[in-house]
Each structure stands twice: as C-alpha cells, then as structure tokens.
N, C-alpha and C positions, 0 to 999 in steps of 0.2 A: 591490488588493482593497477593495471597498467595505465600509464599516462605517456604522453609525448614529452619531448624535451622541454616544451614550454609549460608543462604542468596541466595541459588540457587533456580530456579523455581521448584515448586512441579511437580512431574511426574503424568501423567494421569493413572488412574486405570481402573478397570473393568467397572465401570459406564460410564466413558468417551468413552471407546471403543464401548460399547453397544449403547451409544448415537450417535457415528459416524455411526453405522449401520442404525440407525433411520434417520439420516441426508442424508444418501445415497439414501433413498427412493424417496424424491421429486427431488433430482438431477437426478436420473435415469429417472424419469417420464417426467420432463420438456424437457430433450433432446430427449427422445423417441417420445414425442408428436410433435416434430418438423419434424421428418422424416416419421412418420407412416401415415400421411394424404395423401401422394402422391399416395399410393396404393388405398386408399378409394375414391379418387376423381372421378374416372369413375363411381363408384356406386352412389356417391352423385349426379353426373350430371344426371344419368338416373332417379333418384328418385325426385330430387328437381328442375331439369331443370334450373340451373342458367345460366345467360348470360356469355359471355367470360370475361367481366369485373368483374362480381360477382365471377367467379371461381378464378381469380387472388386475389381478396380480401379475399376469404375464405382461401387461402393458405398463403397470406402475412400478414394479419392483426395480427396474433399471434406474429410473430417475431417483427413486428413494435411496438406493445404495450409493449413487453418485453424491447426492446431497449429504448423506450420513457420514461418508468417509472423506470428504474434501478437506476439512480442517486437519484431520489426522495425517493425510497423505501429503499435504502441502508442507507441514512442519517436518514430517519424516524425510522428505526429499532434501530439506535444508541440512539435515543431520547426517544422513547416510550417503548423500550424493544425488543430485537431481537427474543426471543422466542414467545412473544405476537404477533409480526408481522408474524412470521412463521406460527403459528397456525391459525391466521386469514386468511392468504393466502391459507393454506391448506383447510380450510372450503370453501372459495370462489372457489377454484379450483375444489373441489368435486361437489359443486352446479352447477358451469358452465359446468362441464363435463356431468352431467345428462341432462341439458338443451340442450347442443350441440347434444347429442346422440339422443334426441327426437325432434330435430328441424323439423318444418313442412314447412319451406320456406328457400330460400337462404338468405333472409334478417335476419331471426332469427339466422341462423348458423353463419353469419358474426358477429352479435352482441355477440353471446356467445363465439365465438373464440376470440373476443376482450377482453371479461371478463377473459378468460383463460390466455391471454397474460399479463393482469394486475396482475392476481394472480401469474403467473410465475415470474414476476418481484419482487414480495415480497419474493419468495422462495430462489432464487439463492444467493443474498447477505446475507440473514439471515443465511443460512446454513454455508457459508464460514466465516461470522463474528463470529458465535458461535464456529466454530472450533478454531478460534484464541483465544477464551476465555477458551475453554475446554482443549486445549493442549498448556500449557505455556512453556513446555520444547521444545526448538527449534528443536531438532532431532525428537521428537515424532510428533511435528506439521508438519514437512516436510513429514513424512510418512502419516499422516492423510490427508493432502492436496493431496498427490499422489493418495490415495484411492479415494478421492472425485473426482479428475479429471478423474481417470480411470472409475469410475461409469458413469460420464458424457459421456465419449467416448463410453462406452458399450451401453448406451441408443441410441446414434446415429446409431450405427451398428445394434442394435437389432430391430430398428423400422420397416424396411421392413419385417423381419422375423416374428415378432409378428403380424404385420398388415396382412401379408399373411395368417398366421394360423387362425386368427380371421375371416377374410373375407371368408375363405373356409367353415366355419361352421355357421357364423352368419351374420347379416345385418351390414351395414356400421357404424351404431351408436355404435357398440361394441368396436370400436377402441378408442372411447372417454370414455366409461364406464371402461376401463382398469384402469383409474386413480382413480376411486372412492374407491376401497378397500385399495389402497396404502395410500391415504390421510386419510381414517378412521383409519388405523393402526398408522399413524403419530399422529393423534389427541389423540388416546388412550394412546400411550406410551410417547409422547413428554413431558407432564407435569412431569413425573417421572424421565426421563433419561436426560433431557436437562436443563441446568441452565438458569436462566434469567439474562440479562445483559443490563444495560442502563447507559448513561452518566449522572451523577448527575448535571452537569453544562450545560446541553444542553439547548439551547434557543428555542424559538418558531420556527416552520417551516414557512419560508418566502414564502408566496403564490406567490409573484411576481417571485421569483426564480424558483418555481415549473413550473409556466407558461412559463417562458423563456427557461427552460430546455426542456419542451415538444416542444416548437416552434423551438428549435434548432435540437433536435434529430429526431423528426418525419419527417420533410422535408428532412433532410440529408439522412436518411435511405431509405425513399421513392425514392429520386432522384437516389441514388446508385442502388437500385433494378431496377428502370426503365431504367437506363443507361445500365445495363447488358442485359435487355430484348430487348430494342428498339433503343439503341444508343442515341447520344446527341440531343434529340428533345427539342423544346422550353420549354415545360412544365417541363421537367426534369431539364434543366439548371436553370429555374426560381426557382424550389424547392430547388436546391442546394444553390443558391444565397440567398434565404430567410433564409434557415437554417444557413448559414455562418453569415449573418447579425445579427440574433438573438443570435448566439453563441458569437459574440463580445460583445453584450449587456449583456449577461449572465455573462461573465468573468468580465466585469466592475462592475456589481452589486455585485458579490461575493467579489471583492476586497474592496468594500465600507462597507460591512456588518460586524458587530461584531460577528455574529453567522451565517456564510454563509451556504447555502445548500451543497456546495462542497468546502472543504478547499483546495484552490489552492496552499497553501504553501508546500504541499507534493511534488509538481512537482519541487520544488527547489532542492530536493534531487536527485542527478544525477543517483543514483542507482535505485530509484523509477521510474523516467521518462525513463531511459534506458530499464528497465525491461518491462515497458508498450510498448515501441517501438518494442522491440523484440517480445513481445506477439502479437502485432498488425500485424507485418509482418508474423509471424509464422501462425497466424490464417488465414491470406490472402492466404498463400500457401496451407493450408489445404482445404479452401473453393474452391479455383481454381482447385486443382488437383482432389478433390472429384467429382466436377461437370464434369470434362473432362472424368474421368475414368468411372463414372456411365453412361454417354452418350455412351462411347465406348462399354461398355458391352451390353447395350440395343439396340442401334441404329446401331452399326457396327456389333456386334456379334449376334444380334437378340434375346437376352435373355429376359425372363420375369423379372419383378422387384424382385420377390422373389429369383430367381436363381442368379440374379445379386447381391442381398444382400449376398448370400452365398459366392460368389467370393470375396466380399469386407471384409469378416470376417478375413482373414489372416492379413490384415492391421490393423484392430481393435485390434486383439490380440497383434500385434507387438507394438502398441503405449501403450497398457496397460502394457506389460512386461517392456518396457524401462522406462515408467513413474514410475512404482513401484520400479524399481531398482535404480532410480536416487537419492533418498534421502540418501541411504547408501553410494553410491559412492561420493556424494557431501560432506559427513562428512569426507571422507578421502582425496579427491582430490580438493575440493572447488567447489561451485556451478557454477561459471563461466567456469571452465575447463570442467565440465561434460556437460554443455549446449553446449559449443563449440564442444566437441567430438561427441555429438549426432548429431549436425547440419551437421557435415561432412558426416554422412550417408545420410542426406537429400540432400546435394549437389550431392553426388554420384547418388542417385535415380533420381534427376532432370536431370543430365547429361546423364544418361542411357536412360531416357525417350526422350531426345532430338534426340536420334538415332533411334527412332521407325519408322517403315514404314509399308506399307500395307501387308507385309509378316510376320510381327511380331506376335507371338502367344499371346494368352490370358495370359499364364503363365509369359511371359516376361513383359507384361504391369503390371500385378499384383505384380511382383517382384519389379519393379520400384516404384509402388504406396506404397508397404509395406516398402521399404527403406525410402521413404520420411516420412511416418508416424512414423516409428521407431525412426528417428532422431528428430521428433517434440515432442516425449513423454517427455524427460527430460526438454525441454524448457517449455512445458505446465505446468508441475508440479512445477518446481523450480522457474520460474518467478512469478507464482501465489503466492508461498510462500514468495518470495522476496517482492512483492508488499504489501501483508498483514502484513508481519513481519517488514516492514520499517516504520510503523506508530504506535502510541500508541494504546493500546487496545480499548480505547473509540472511536476511529475513524476507527475501523476495518470494520464496515459495509459500511462506505463510501468508504474505499479503495477497498472492495470487489466489490461494484457496479462499481467503476472505472475500475477494472480489467475485469469484465464481459462486460462492455460497449466496452472496447478495443477489446475484443474477438469477440463480435457481429459485431462491425464495421469492424474488419479485415476480417471476413468471407464474409461480404457483398462486401468489396472492392476486395477481391480475386475473387469472382464470377464475379464482374463487370470488373475488370482490366484484370485478366488472361483470363477470358471468352472472352473479347473483342479481345485480341491478337489471341486466337485460331480462333475466328470468322473471323478476318481480313484475316488470312492466308487461311482459308476455302473459303471465298468469292473470293479471288484473284485466287485461283486454279480452283474452280468449274465453274467460269464464262465461260470459253471457252468450258466446257464440256456440258453445257445446250443445248439440241438439238434445232434446228431452229423452230420446230413445237411448242415448249413451249413458248407461247407468254403471254404478260400481267402479270396478277397475278400469273399464274403458274410459269413463269420464275423467277419472283421476290421472290416467296415463296421458290423455290429451291435454289436461290442464298443466301437467308437470313440465312439458317441453315440446318444442316443435317436432323433434324426432319421435316423441310419443304420439303426437297427433298424426304424423305420417304413417306410423305403424298400425294405428287402430282405425284410420279412415276407411280402409277397404271393408271393415266389418259392419259398416253402417249401410242401411238400405237406401235405394233411390238416390236422390241428389244430396242427401244429408252428408255423405262422406266428402263429396266435392266442395260443398259449402263450408264444412269444417276446415278443410285444407286451405281454402282461400282466406278464411278469417284468421286461421292460425298463422299463416305466412305473413299476413298484414300485421298481426300482433307482434311477431318476431321482429319485423322491420322497425316497428315502433320502439322495441327494446334496444335495437341497434342505435337508434337515434339518442336514447338515453345514455348509452355507453359512450357515444361520441361527445355529448355534452359534458359527461364526467371527465373524459380524457382532456377536453379543452380546459376545464377548471384545474385538474391536477397538474397539467404541464405548465399552465400559467404560474402556479406556485413554484414549480421547478425552475422556471426562468428567473424568478426573483432570487431563489436560493443560489443558483449558479452565478448570477450577477454579483451577489454580495460576497459569497464565500470562495468562489473558484477563480477569482481574477488573478491571483498570484501564482497559480500552478503548484507543482509539487514542492513540498517543504514549506509552504506558506505559513504553517502553524508554528514555525520556529524550530522544528527539528532539523538537525544537520544531516538529512537523509539523502537529498538529491544533490544536484550541482551546487557548488558553493557560489557565493555572490560574485567572485571574480571570474566565474565561468569554468573553474576546474571542478573535478569531481571530488566530493567529500572523501576524506581518507577512510580507509576500512582496514583496521588493524586486526580484526578478529577472524575474518573469512578470506580465504584465498582460493583462486581457481586451481584445480588439480590438473596439471598438464598431462593429457593422454591423447592417443591417436596421432595420426599423421597430419601435418599441415599441408594446405593446398595452395 
C-alpha cells in the first residue's frame, strides 16, 4: 500500500476520480435495472403472454440472483482480481441485456434476467472494493463512497422516468438495451482508469461454501418476498426454515476453514457489526416507505407510474444531498453524530406520516417521504464507509458484498414487515366496508389489498363500487399511518445504537483495519495492488 514520505496514505489524483466516474456507471445501471422493469411489465405481458407465476419470476429473479451471489462474488474478486471480475461481469451484463431485449418467450426472459442478476452480483462488490483501493485517504474515500451511494439512489429514482421515456418511443426490449452502451464504455475505459487488486495469499474458492451460501440466501430472500406478497403460507415458512438451516451450516463451515468464503471474524468488531445492523434497519425503512408511497400515488391518487416517479424525485434529491454532505460533516463532528443527526429527520418524517389521513394532500405525504429519505442519506453513505474501512484492503470485496447483502436483505424485510403492518391495518378497516353483494373471490380480493379493491370495484353494481374504492383508499391511508409510526419507533432505536456504537468510526472495535492512531494507514503485508494500465 502506497504512502507518502511522511507515512500517511497517498491522496487520490485525477486518474482515481475519473475512475470513480467509470465505477458509477455500473452502479447506476444495476439500481436502475431494478426499478425500470415495472413499467415494461404490461408490455411484456401483452407480447409474451406469461402466466401469473412467470410474471413474478420475471420481476423477482434478478434481485434473487444478486442476493444469492453477492457473498461469493465479493470474495472471488478479492482472490482473482476485482477489476478482472468487474470487466467480466460487465461483459456478461451486456450480453444478457441483449438476450433479454430480444427474448421470444417468458422462459427465455426469466433465464436472461437470472443471468443479469448474476452479472449484477459481480458489479456491486467489485466497484465498492476498488473504491477502497483507489481512495486510501479516509476523507477522500468517504466522499467517493458518498458519490457511489448517491449514484445508486439516482438509479432507483430514475428507473420509472427512463423506462417511461423509452416505452413511449420504442418496444419493451429497449429498457434492457439501455445497459449495453454503459457496459461497453466501462469495458473500454476500465483497463486504463481502474487499478487491479487481488490478495496474494488468497486460497482457493471453497465450492462447498459457495453452495451453502446459495442454499442460505436464495430460500431466505424468496421466503421474505413471498411473505410480503401472500403472508405466512406453508411454502414460505418452509423456505425460511430451509434457508436458516443452511445458514447455520454455512457459519460452521466458515469457522472450520483456513480460507473461508466469508471471514466471520469481521463481525467481532462491534463497529462493523453495528454499522451493518444500522444499515439493515435503514434499508428496511427505505423499502417499506417506498412501497407505501408508490402505492399511495398510483392507487390512491390514481397517477401513472411515470407521473408517480416525478413525485418521488424530491425524495431522491434529498437523499443525494444529505449523503453527499455527510462526509464533510463527519470529518468535523464524527460519523456517529452525523448519522444520529440525520436519523432524527427520519424519525420526524415517520411521526409526521403517522398523522396522515384521507384528507392529507400529496404534498404532505411527499414531505414526510422526503424527510425520511433525507435522514437516511448520511446513514447510507457513512455506514458503508465504516464497513469497508473497518477491514484490511485485501478483504474489501468481501466486506462490500456483506454490506450489499445487508442492504438487499433490509429492503426485502422492509417490504415484507412494514408492508404487512400496513396490510393488517388495511384489512381490519376495509372488512366492514365490503358490500354484501361482493361474495367469494371478489370479497377476498378486495380484502387482501387496495390493488385488489381497485380491480374488483368495477364489477359491483350501482354506487357499491365507488363506495368500496373510497373506503378502501381511506383504509390504505390508515395503514400508511401505522407504517409511519413503526418507522419512527424503529429509527429511534437506530439513533441510540448509532450514538453508542458508531462514535469511533472504522476500526473502533480494536481491529487494525483502518487508519492507524497516528493517522497513517495500517500496514498491509498480504495484499498488493497489481499495476496495470496507463497512468493519467
């Protein structure tokens, strides 16, 4: 690891900042690809005629594959080279994007979406791991990670807008072709702007651990998604139990191996584990409130997906602004204090949302939503920096994959948990409003969700349908209030955890991972950057 003559870490120059711009491309694309499909799904359904189950797999398989392969790909990058894995993933993503765009059947689209997910799993930990290598100065690294996180959030917000613009002019496959020029640009510039990095003492990849990792994450994420959609059905509970069982076996195997797929010793650092916990809960809050607000805009206010996307932009801007401001504030006030201060905005937004009723305006709801997002910005940027900065450079890819897995799991838990709270309140209030003429499946569909009530209301005669819609929308808004109250309580607990555990920043648990006490970077004798490409 290079240092200056004084022993302090070298500062990044023009090449590294240009490299960060290159790394922002796949980050933007992988998050955009998560949200852009929702607009294209009706067009895909009209063209490929997938069954209801196939539609679910078309949407879900991408996120499932990302979640399933993150741990494996993060560690693999540490061992074979992070740039090599990034460029391989970019090639696979571009190829799979073309295949997805020209899919001739639902089965082909599901398979290509799975390939896209595997490719996406190589991109996220590789980009974050390379940032750890390129920006050795802790202050610069904090800014770089904030830029990286802001790009990720921008992709989520821009998905509906980009998808709507493409679908207005082209066919549904165009939303997938969006990724091809981005990945080609990465392939052309990456070898010149990005350094290579691998661990000299990395052992072989343990295939048994890879299998156990997949058998843990895939059933767990599938079970959480199904729990959010259909409640605690037998298959869902079995999937969660299977994932938990294999998770125990995975942990036991890692503790026995000399070169584990996931180094569990990092979790002994209280700062590392606390940052992951805060990240998990914060991601859950984001997932839950985004689901509720998106449904409010489209199902209560009757907006199109693209118009709803425009209303969501203020929140996206707020999280980018607060995330970008957080590194500078953390240098002056401390990361833990900045995280706590930001989360107080989230608590305020949640408590304001708990007071929402059917007379509340769109502006009020978006204000609550934006306050929640604004407070999450510093948490997202700084906890990611803490997690990556709490481990030696040769383990940055593994730490990055752990960070991303925590985020993905948090979003899934937020959709399932907070979504279930909103659904429970909705079901309890709408039950008495369902007219007597709505029998059997019609009544059950209206009781299950607001989307169901919207779909069956036209089947009712006279004013019964309009009355059901009015009462169902009021019940949904009451459910949003319960979600807001839960967010306020959850985030208040996060504030306490951050205040107690994150005051010292990276390495506070005693591990010599981050900057040493004298300000120099901790020595790294086992991993070295591989000098390749041209300097700029």
